[in-house]
C-alpha positions in Angstrom: -74.3 -36.4 -52.5 -72.7 -33.2 -52.9 -71.3 -31.8 -56.2 -67.8 -31.9 -54.6 -68.3 -35.5 -53.8 -69.8 -36.4 -57.4 -67.0 -34.4 -59.1 -64.4 -36.1 -56.9 -65.4 -39.6 -57.8 -65.4 -38.8 -61.4 -62.1 -37.3 -61.0 -61.0 -40.5 -59.1 -62.4 -42.8 -61.8 -60.5 -41.0 -64.4 -57.3 -41.4 -62.4 -57.8 -45.0 -61.8 -58.7 -45.5 -65.5 -55.5 -43.9 -66.5 -53.6 -46.0 -63.8 -55.3 -49.2 -65.0 -54.4 -48.6 -68.8 -50.9 -48.0 -67.7 -50.8 -51.1 -65.8 -52.2 -53.0 -68.7 -49.6 -51.7 -71.0 -46.6 -52.3 -68.6 -46.2 -55.9 -67.4 -43.1 -55.1 -65.5 -44.7 -54.3 -62.3 -43.3 -50.7 -62.1 -43.7 -49.1 -58.8 -43.1 -45.6 -59.6 -41.8 -43.3 -62.5 -39.2 -40.5 -62.4 -36.7 -42.7 -60.5 -33.2 -41.0 -61.1 -29.8 -42.0 -59.6 -26.1 -41.8 -60.6 -23.5 -44.7 -60.2 -20.6 -46.6 -61.7 -21.2 -48.9 -64.5 -20.2 -52.5 -62.9 -21.4 -54.6 -65.9 -22.8 -54.4 -69.5 -24.7 -56.7 -71.8 -22.6 -59.3 -73.6 -23.2 -57.6 -76.8 -24.3 -54.2 -77.8 -25.9 -52.0 -75.0 -29.4 -53.5 -75.1 -30.1 -55.6 -72.1 -29.3 -55.7 -68.5 -26.8 -53.2 -67.0 -25.4 -53.2 -63.4 -24.9 -49.5 -62.3 -24.0 -49.0 -58.8 -25.9 -51.8 -57.0 -28.9 -51.8 -59.3 -29.8 -53.8 -62.3 -30.9 -51.5 -65.1 -33.0 -52.7 -68.1 -32.1 -51.0 -71.2 -34.2 -51.7 -74.4 -34.3 -50.3 -78.0 -36.3 -47.5 -76.8 -33.8 -46.5 -74.2 -32.0 -43.2 -74.9 -28.3 -43.6 -74.4 -26.1 -40.5 -74.3 -22.4 -41.0 -74.6 -21.4 -37.3 -75.5 -18.9 -37.2 -72.4 -17.5 -40.6 -73.0 -18.4 -44.1 -74.0 -20.5 -46.5 -71.9 -17.8 -48.8 -70.5 -17.3 -50.6 -67.2 -16.0 -48.1 -64.7 -17.6 -45.1 -66.2 -20.1 -43.0 -64.3 -23.8 -42.9 -65.5 -27.1 -41.2 -64.7 -30.0 -43.3 -65.1 -33.6 -42.2 -65.3 -36.5 -44.4 -65.5 -39.2 -46.3 -63.5 -38.4 -48.6 -60.5 -39.8 -52.2 -60.4 -41.0 -54.0 -57.2 -37.6 -55.9 -57.2 -35.6 -52.8 -57.0 -34.4 -52.8 -60.6 -34.8 -49.9 -63.0 -36.6 -49.8 -66.5 -34.3 -47.1 -68.2 -35.9 -44.5 -70.2 -32.4 -42.7 -70.5 -28.9 -43.4 -69.5 -26.2 -40.6 -69.8 -22.7 -41.4 -69.4 -21.2 -38.6 -67.1 -17.5 -39.3 -67.5 -15.5 -42.3 -68.6 -12.7 -44.2 -66.6 -9.5 -44.9 -67.9 -8.4 -48.2 -66.3 -5.1 -48.3 -68.0 -3.8 -45.2 -66.0 -4.4 -45.2 -62.3 -3.2 -41.7 -61.8 -5.6 -40.5 -64.4 -8.9 -41.3 -62.8 -11.7 -39.1 -63.9 -13.0 -36.7 -61.2 -16.4 -35.0 -61.1 -17.6 -33.0 -58.1 -19.5 -29.9 -57.0 -18.1 -27.4 -54.5 -17.6 -23.8 -53.4 -14.6 -21.7 -54.7 -12.6 -20.5 -51.8 -9.4 -19.5 -53.7 -8.6 -18.2 -57.2 -5.2 -17.6 -58.8 -5.4 -13.9 -58.5 -3.2 -11.8 -60.9 -3.2 -14.6 -63.6 -6.7 -14.4 -64.1 -8.5 -17.6 -64.0 -5.5 -19.8 -65.3 -3.7 -21.3 -62.4 -4.5 -23.2 -59.2 -8.0 -22.9 -57.7 -9.2 -24.2 -54.4 -12.8 -25.7 -54.7 -14.5 -27.7 -51.9 -11.0 -28.0 -50.1 -9.4 -29.5 -53.3 -6.6 -27.9 -55.5 -7.9 -27.6 -59.1 -5.4 -27.0 -61.8 -6.8 -24.7 -64.6 -5.1 -24.3 -67.9 -5.9 -22.3 -71.1 -7.5 -25.4 -72.5 -9.9 -25.9 -69.5 -13.5 -25.2 -70.7 -15.0 -22.5 -68.4 -18.8 -22.4 -68.5 -20.0 -19.4 -66.6 -23.3 -18.4 -68.7 -23.2 -14.8 -67.9 -22.1 -15.1 -64.3 -18.7 -14.5 -62.7 -16.3 -17.0 -61.1 -15.5 -15.6 -57.8 -14.8 -16.8 -54.3 -18.0 -18.1 -52.8 -19.4 -19.3 -56.3 -20.7 -22.9 -56.5 -19.2 -24.9 -59.4 -19.0 -28.3 -61.0 -15.4 -29.6 -61.9 -14.8 -32.2 -64.2 -11.4 -33.7 -64.8 -8.8 -36.1 -63.9 -7.2 -36.9 -60.5 -3.4 -36.6 -59.9 -1.5 -39.0 -57.5 -1.6 -36.3 -54.8 -5.4 -35.8 -55.0 -5.3 -32.6 -57.0 -7.5 -32.3 -60.0 -6.5 -31.3 -63.7 -9.7 -29.7 -64.7 -11.1 -30.3 -68.2 -14.3 -28.3 -67.6 -15.6 -26.0 -64.9 -19.3 -25.0 -64.9 -20.8 -22.1 -62.6 -23.5 -23.5 -60.7 -24.3 -20.4 -58.7 -22.6 -17.1 -58.5 -21.1 -15.8 -55.2 -23.8 -13.9 -53.3 -23.8 -10.1 -53.9 -24.5 -7.5 -51.5 -24.6 -9.6 -48.3 -23.8 -7.5 -45.2 -20.3 -7.7 -43.8 -19.7 -11.2 -42.1 -22.7 -12.6 -43.8 -22.2 -16.1 -45.8 -24.0 -17.9 -48.1 -22.9 -20.9 -50.1 -23.8 -24.4 -51.5 -21.9 -27.5 -51.2 -21.8 -31.3 -50.4 -21.9 -32.5 -46.9 -18.6 -34.4 -46.2 -19.0 -35.1 -42.4 -21.7 -34.7 -39.6 -21.6 -34.9 -35.8 -21.4 -38.4 -34.4 -24.9 -38.0 -33.1 -27.8 -35.8 -34.2 -27.2 -32.7 -36.2 -26.0 -30.3 -33.7 -22.2 -29.8 -33.7 -19.6 -29.1 -36.6 -20.3 -30.2 -40.1 -17.9 -30.1 -43.1 -19.5 -28.8 -46.2 -17.2 -28.7 -49.2 -14.1 -28.4 -47.2 -15.6 -25.8 -44.9 -16.5 -26.0 -41.2 -20.1 -25.2 -40.5 -21.2 -24.7 -36.8 -24.7 -26.1 -36.3 -26.7 -25.1 -33.1 -30.0 -25.9 -31.8 -31.1 -22.6 -33.3 -30.1 -23.6 -36.7 -33.0 -23.9 -39.0 -32.8 -27.1 -41.0 -35.0 -27.6 -44.0 -35.3 -31.1 -45.1 -38.1 -31.4 -47.6 -35.9 -32.8 -50.3 -34.2 -35.4 -48.0 -32.5 -35.7 -44.7 -29.1 -34.1 -44.2 -26.7 -36.8 -44.7 -23.0 -37.3 -46.0 -23.3 -36.7 -49.6 -26.4 -34.5 -49.6 -26.1 -31.1 -51.4 -27.1 -28.2 -49.0 -27.3 -24.5 -48.9 -25.8 -22.7 -46.0 -26.9 -19.3 -44.7 -25.1 -17.8 -41.7 -22.1 -15.6 -40.3 -18.4 -16.0 -40.9 -16.0 -16.3 -38.1 -12.3 -14.9 -38.1 -11.1 -18.5 -38.9 -13.3 -18.7 -42.1 -15.8 -21.2 -40.4 -19.4 -20.4 -40.5 -22.1 -20.2 -37.8 -25.2 -21.6 -39.6 -28.6 -19.9 -39.1 -30.2 -21.8 -41.9 -29.4 -24.9 -43.8 -31.6 -26.2 -46.6 -31.2 -29.7 -48.2 -31.1 -29.2 -52.0 -30.5 -32.8 -53.1 -30.5 -35.9 -50.9 -27.4 -38.1 -50.3 -26.9 -40.5 -53.4 -27.0 -43.6 -51.0 -30.6 -42.7 -50.3 -32.1 -42.2 -53.8 -35.0 -39.7 -53.8 -38.5 -41.2 -54.5 -41.5 -39.4 -55.5 -44.8 -41.2 -56.8 -48.5 -41.3 -56.6 -50.5 -44.3 -55.6 -53.5 -45.5 -53.6 -53.4 -46.3 -50.0 -54.0 -50.1 -49.3 -53.0 -50.2 -45.5 -52.3 -47.9 -42.7 -50.8 -48.3 -39.2 -53.6 -48.5 -36.5 -51.9 -46.0 -34.0 -52.5 -42.2 -33.7 -50.6 -40.0 -36.2 -50.1 -42.8 -38.7 -46.5 -43.6 -37.2 -45.5 -47.2 -38.7 -45.6 -48.7 -41.8 -48.3 -48.1 -44.6 -48.6 -49.8 -48.2 -49.2 -47.3 -51.1 -49.7 -49.0 -54.3 -47.6 -52.2 -53.2 -44.8 -50.3 -51.7 -44.1 -50.2 -48.1 -43.9 -46.6 -46.7 -42.3 -45.8 -43.4 -44.1 -43.0 -41.6 -42.4 -41.4 -38.5 -43.2 -38.6 -36.2 -41.2 -36.4 -38.4 -43.0 -37.2 -41.7 -45.1 -34.3 -43.0 -48.8 -35.2 -43.6 -50.9 -33.1 -45.8 -54.7 -33.7 -45.6 -56.2 -30.6 -47.1 -57.9 -32.6 -49.9 -59.2 -35.3 -47.8 -58.2 -37.8 -45.0 -55.2 -40.1 -45.2 -57.2 -43.6 -45.3 -57.3 -46.8 -47.3 -58.5 -46.0 -50.8 -57.2 -42.4 -50.8 -54.8 -41.1 -53.6 -51.6 -39.9 -52.2 -48.4 -38.3 -53.3 -45.3 -39.9 -51.5 -42.0 -38.2 -51.1 -38.9 -39.7 -49.4 -35.8 -41.7 -49.7 -35.4 -45.3 -51.0 -33.9 -48.1 -48.7 -32.0 -51.0 -49.9 -35.0 -53.2 -49.8 -37.0 -50.8 -52.1 -39.2 -49.4 -49.3 -39.4 -45.7 -48.6 -38.7 -43.4 -45.6 -41.3 -40.7 -46.2 -40.5 -37.2 -45.7 -44.0 -36.2 -46.9 -47.3 -37.7 -47.6 -49.8 -35.5 -49.4 -53.6 -36.7 -50.0 -54.7 -35.6 -53.4 -58.0 -37.3 -53.1 -59.8 -38.9 -50.1 -63.1 -38.9 -48.2 -63.7 -36.3 -45.5 -63.3 -38.9 -42.8 -60.8 -41.6 -42.2 -61.4 -45.3 -42.0 -62.4 -47.0 -38.6 -59.4 -47.1 -36.4 -57.4 -44.4 -38.2 -56.9 -41.1 -36.6 -55.2 -37.6 -36.9 -53.6 -36.6 -33.6 -53.2 -33.4 -31.6 -51.1 -32.7 -28.7 -52.0 -30.4 -25.7 -48.9 -29.8 -23.8 -50.9 -29.1 -20.5 -54.4 -29.1 -19.1 -55.1 -28.6 -15.4 -57.2 -28.5 -12.5 -55.1 -27.1 -9.7 -54.6 -24.4 -7.2 -51.7 -22.1 -8.2 -49.9 -19.3 -6.3 -51.4 -16.3 -4.6 -54.9 -17.9 -4.3 -55.4 -18.7 -7.9 -57.2 -22.0 -9.0 -56.5 -22.9 -12.7 -58.9 -25.0 -14.9 -58.8 -26.0 -18.5 -61.6 -26.1 -21.1 -61.4 -27.8 -24.3 -63.0 -26.7 -27.6 -63.5 -28.9 -30.5 -64.6 -27.5 -33.9 -65.4 -29.7 -36.9 -65.5 -27.8 -40.2 -66.1 -30.8 -42.5 -69.1 -32.7 -43.8 -68.5 -35.9 -41.9 -69.1 -36.6 -38.1 -65.7 -36.7 -36.1 -65.2 -39.5 -33.6 -62.8 -38.1 -31.2 -60.7 -39.9 -28.4 -59.2 -37.8 -25.6 -56.4 -39.3 -23.6 -55.3 -37.6 -20.3 -51.5 -38.5 -19.9 -50.8 -37.0 -16.6 -47.3 -35.8 -15.7 -43.9 -37.1 -14.9 -44.8 -40.7 -15.8 -45.3 -43.0 -18.9 -48.5 -41.6 -20.3 -49.5 -44.7 -22.3 -51.7 -46.0 -19.5 -53.7 -42.7 -19.1 -57.3 -42.3 -18.9 -59.0 -42.2 -22.4 -62.8 -41.1 -23.2 -64.4 -40.7 -26.5 -66.9 -38.2 -27.9 -68.6 -37.4 -31.2 -68.5 -33.9 -32.8 -71.1 -33.7 -35.5 -70.3 -32.3 -38.9 -70.0 -28.5 -38.8 -70.4 -28.4 -35.1 -68.4 -26.9 -32.2 -68.3 -28.4 -28.6 -66.7 -27.1 -25.6 -66.0 -29.1 -22.6 -65.6 -26.9 -19.5 -63.3 -27.9 -16.9 -62.0 -30.9 -18.9 -60.3 -32.8 -16.1 -63.2 -32.3 -13.5 -66.3 -32.7 -15.7 -64.9 -35.2 -18.5 -62.5 -37.2 -16.6 -63.9 -36.8 -13.1 -60.3 -35.8 -11.7 -60.2 -33.4 -8.8 -56.6 -32.4 -8.6 -54.1 -32.9 -11.2 -52.3 -31.5 -14.4 -50.7 -33.2 -17.5 -50.6 -33.5 -21.2 -53.5 -34.5 -23.5 -53.6 -36.4 -26.6 -56.6 -36.0 -28.9 -57.0 -38.2 -31.9 -59.9 -37.6 -34.5 -61.2 -39.8 -37.4 -61.6 -36.6 -39.6 -58.6 -34.1 -40.7 -61.1 -31.1 -40.5 -61.0 -30.8 -36.7 -59.7 -27.7 -34.9 -58.6 -28.2 -31.3 -58.3 -25.3 -28.9 -57.9 -24.8 -25.2 -58.3 -22.1 -22.6 -56.7 -22.4 -19.3 -58.0 -19.6 -16.7 -58.9 -18.7 -13.2 -61.7 -16.6 -11.8 -61.0 -12.9 -10.9 -63.7 -11.1 -9.0 -66.9 -11.0 -11.2 -65.0 -12.2 -14.3 -62.2 -14.4 -15.3 -58.9 -14.4 -17.1 -56.7 -16.9 -18.8 -54.8 -18.0 -21.8 -55.9 -19.7 -25.2 -53.7 -22.5 -26.5 -54.2 -24.4 -29.7 -53.3 -28.0 -29.7 -50.1 -28.9 -31.6 -50.7 -30.8 -34.8 -48.4 -33.5 -36.1 -46.6 -31.2 -38.6 -45.7 -28.6 -36.0 -43.9 -31.0 -33.4 -40.4 -30.1 -32.6 -38.1 -32.9 -34.1 -34.2 -33.4 -34.6 -34.5 -31.6 -37.9 -36.9 -28.8 -36.5 -35.5 -27.1 -33.4 -37.6 -24.3 -32.2 -37.5 -21.4 -29.8 -39.8 -19.8 -27.3 -39.3 -15.9 -27.1 -40.4 -13.5 -24.3 -40.1 -15.6 -21.2 -39.1 -13.9 -18.0 -38.6 -14.7 -14.3 -38.5 -11.8 -11.8 -40.5 -10.1 -9.1 -43.4 -9.2 -11.7 -43.4 -12.5 -13.9 -42.8 -16.2 -13.7 -42.6 -18.4 -16.7 -43.5 -22.2 -16.6 -42.4 -24.5 -19.5 -44.4 -27.5 -20.5 -43.0 -30.3 -22.6 -44.8 -33.4 -23.9 -43.3 -36.3 -25.7 -45.5 -37.0 -28.6 -44.1 -40.4 -29.3 -44.5 -43.8 -27.6 -40.7 -44.1 -27.4 -38.4 -42.3 -24.8 -36.7 -39.2 -25.9 -34.4 -36.5 -24.7 -35.3 -32.7 -24.8 -32.5 -30.3 -24.7 -33.3 -26.8 -23.4 -31.1 -23.7 -23.4 -31.8 -20.3 -21.9 -30.5 -17.5 -24.1 -30.5 -13.9 -22.7 -31.5 -10.7 -24.4 -27.7 -10.2 -25.1 -27.6 -13.6 -27.2 -25.4 -15.2 -24.6 -26.4 -18.7 -23.2 -27.3 -18.5 -19.5 -27.9 -22.0 -18.8 -29.1 -25.4 -20.3 -30.6 -28.8 -19.2 -31.5 -32.2 -21.0 -34.9 -33.6 -19.9 -35.6 -37.2 -20.3 -39.2 -38.1 -21.3 -40.7 -41.4 -21.1 -43.4 -42.4 -23.8 -46.1 -39.8 -23.9 -44.7 -38.3 -20.6 -45.5 -34.5 -19.8 -43.0 -32.6 -17.8 -43.3 -29.1 -16.4 -40.5 -26.7 -15.5 -41.8 -24.2 -13.0 -40.2 -20.8 -13.3 -38.1 -22.1 -16.1 -35.6 -19.3 -16.8 -34.7 -19.0 -13.2 -34.4 -22.7 -12.9 -32.1 -23.0 -16.0 -30.3 -19.8 -15.1 -29.2 -21.1 -11.6 -31.5 -19.0 -9.7 -30.8 -15.8 -11.4 -33.5 -13.5 -12.4 -34.1 -12.6 -16.2 -35.2 -9.0 -16.1 -35.3 -8.7 -19.7 -37.1 -11.1 -22.1 -35.1 -14.1 -22.8 -35.7 -17.1 -25.1 -35.8 -21.0 -24.6 -34.2 -22.9 -27.4 -35.8 -26.5 -27.8 -34.3 -29.3 -29.6 -33.9 -33.1 -29.5 -31.1 -35.4 -30.6 -33.3 -38.4 -30.4 -33.7 -40.1 -34.0 -37.3 -40.0 -34.9 -38.2 -38.2 -31.7 -40.9 -35.6 -31.6 -42.6 -33.4 -28.9 -44.8 -30.5 -28.2 -43.9 -27.5 -26.0 -45.5 -24.4 -24.8 -44.7 -21.8 -22.0 -46.9 -19.7 -19.8 -45.7 -16.4 -18.7 -47.8 -15.5 -15.4 -48.2 -12.2 -13.8 -47.2 -12.7 -10.1 -49.7 -10.0 -8.7 -52.8 -10.8 -10.9 -52.0 -14.4 -11.8 -53.0 -13.6 -15.4 -51.2 -16.2 -17.8 -50.1 -15.4 -21.4 -49.3 -18.3 -23.7 -46.1 -18.4 -25.3 -45.5 -20.9 -28.2 -42.6 -22.2 -30.0 -41.4 -20.6 -33.4 
C-alpha cells in the first residue's frame, strides 16, 4: 500500500472521527452547517424569543445559545431577519444567529420599511448629496439626517449601494441610511460599463435576450459569458455586469457573474460522504450525500483531482436548495477518494467526430484513439460509437482495459475496433477512473507520410451549456479552405443548438438552429458557406455556439481543411 494511500486512510479516519463525534453531540439530524437565508418573520414563540420562529417559509429553532441581534429594530412579526445556522433533514433550521435587518410598522401602511441594493444612475447635482437620487430605477429621497456610509469611497453614478428606509405611497423611498457597496468603476475606456445589481427580469426562455438589472436594460447574446459558480442567474440573484453602453443607456453585456443566488433558491454548501450514485455515464441523475438527495445535471461541475467520485468518497457539494430540501448541484468536488470508481460508475468523455471515410480530392480519413491512464488503478473503458444524424443510444459499444500507468492507441478506431467499413460519427468514452486522458487523431496518407489533426475528447466540465456559450474562431470557406462543424449531443435528451456566423467585422452573417436527438452527432459541411447563404468567407470568421435547452449540454469542434493538400486543422470552442 502506497504512502499516499496510508496517509489518505489516516486523514479519512480523522475526518470520520470528527463527523462521528459531531453526530453524537447533535441529535437533531443536521444535514449541513453554514446555512444562511433572509426572510420576513411570520411567527414568534408564545413568550420570549426562545423557541420556534417562522421566518419566510422555514421553521427556525432558537435556543438560549442563539445570538439574537436587534440593533436595527425589535424582533416582531413582519420584520425582516437574517438567519444563520444549520439545516435539519426536515428543512427546519437550528439557528446560531438571528439578526433583525429592519422592523415593520404595521400601523402605517405608507411607512413600510424598504431595504434593497441597486446601482446609482442619478444624483442631485449642485445640491451635493442631499436631494433625490435614482437607485435601481427607484427614486430615493436623501435628507441631512440620512446616514451616508461610504467608508473612504465616493458616491457617484455607477456606484452600487444598499438603501434602507421607508416607502412612500408612490413607491419612492425616504432613506434613513445608504451604504456604499462598491464604487463606480474608474478608468474604464469610453463606452465601457461595469456595475452590480439585482436581476429584476429575464427572457421568457433561456438567458439570451434582454435582462433588467437594478432598473437597467442589459442585452445578453450567445457570446455573453455567464459565470454561475455561485448559483444560476435568476430573478432576485445579485450579479456583476461588464459590457459596453449604448446611446440609450442600456448595456451590451460581454460578461455576467452571479455573485449571490436568488433568495428563493438558498445556497447550500456542505461536506459529506457519498452514499449512492446514478448508474449512467457522467453521473447525471440523483445521488445521496450524507442523507441528502443531490441532483446532478450535465451542467454540474465535477472535480476529481483528489480521487474518483464514488460511493464512500468525501465530497464538497455546492448548489441551491429546493423546497423539499434536496440540492441542485452546481459543483461537486472530491476531497478524498480512491483512484478508481465503484463498479458501474463512470467518467465520460465526448469525441465529436471519428471517421473512416473518403473525402474530397482523393483523400481517405481514418481516426485513431489514444487512451492514457496516469493513475495507480486499472481503467475499465467503454467506447460507444454513436453514428451520425440519428439517436445514438443504440450505437455499438465495446470495452477495453487500460492498465495503471499505461498508454494504448487504437489505430483506425472504426475499422479495427468496431469492424465498420465506411462511416463517421460521435463517440462516447466512459472510464472507471478519473485519471484517463483521451486523445484522437484523424488523418489521411500523403505520399510517403501522413498528415492530420489531433483532437482531445471533451470532458464533462468543458461541454457547452445554456450558461456556457462558446465560440470557434478562425473558420474560413473559400477557394483555399473549407470548414466543417461537428456537433454532438452529450445528453440522453433532445436539445437544440444555436449556431451563428460572425464575420471579421463583427457583424452576424447567418444563423441556424439544429435539433439533435439524444446522443446524436451532426456535421455541417462547409459550415461558414452554408450558414452564410452560399457566400465565401475570405477572412477568418467565428462560429458562436449556444443552447437554450434547460440542462442541455453538447460537444463541438471544427475542422478547417486545405482544399489543395486535404490537410485538416482542428479548431476548438473557447
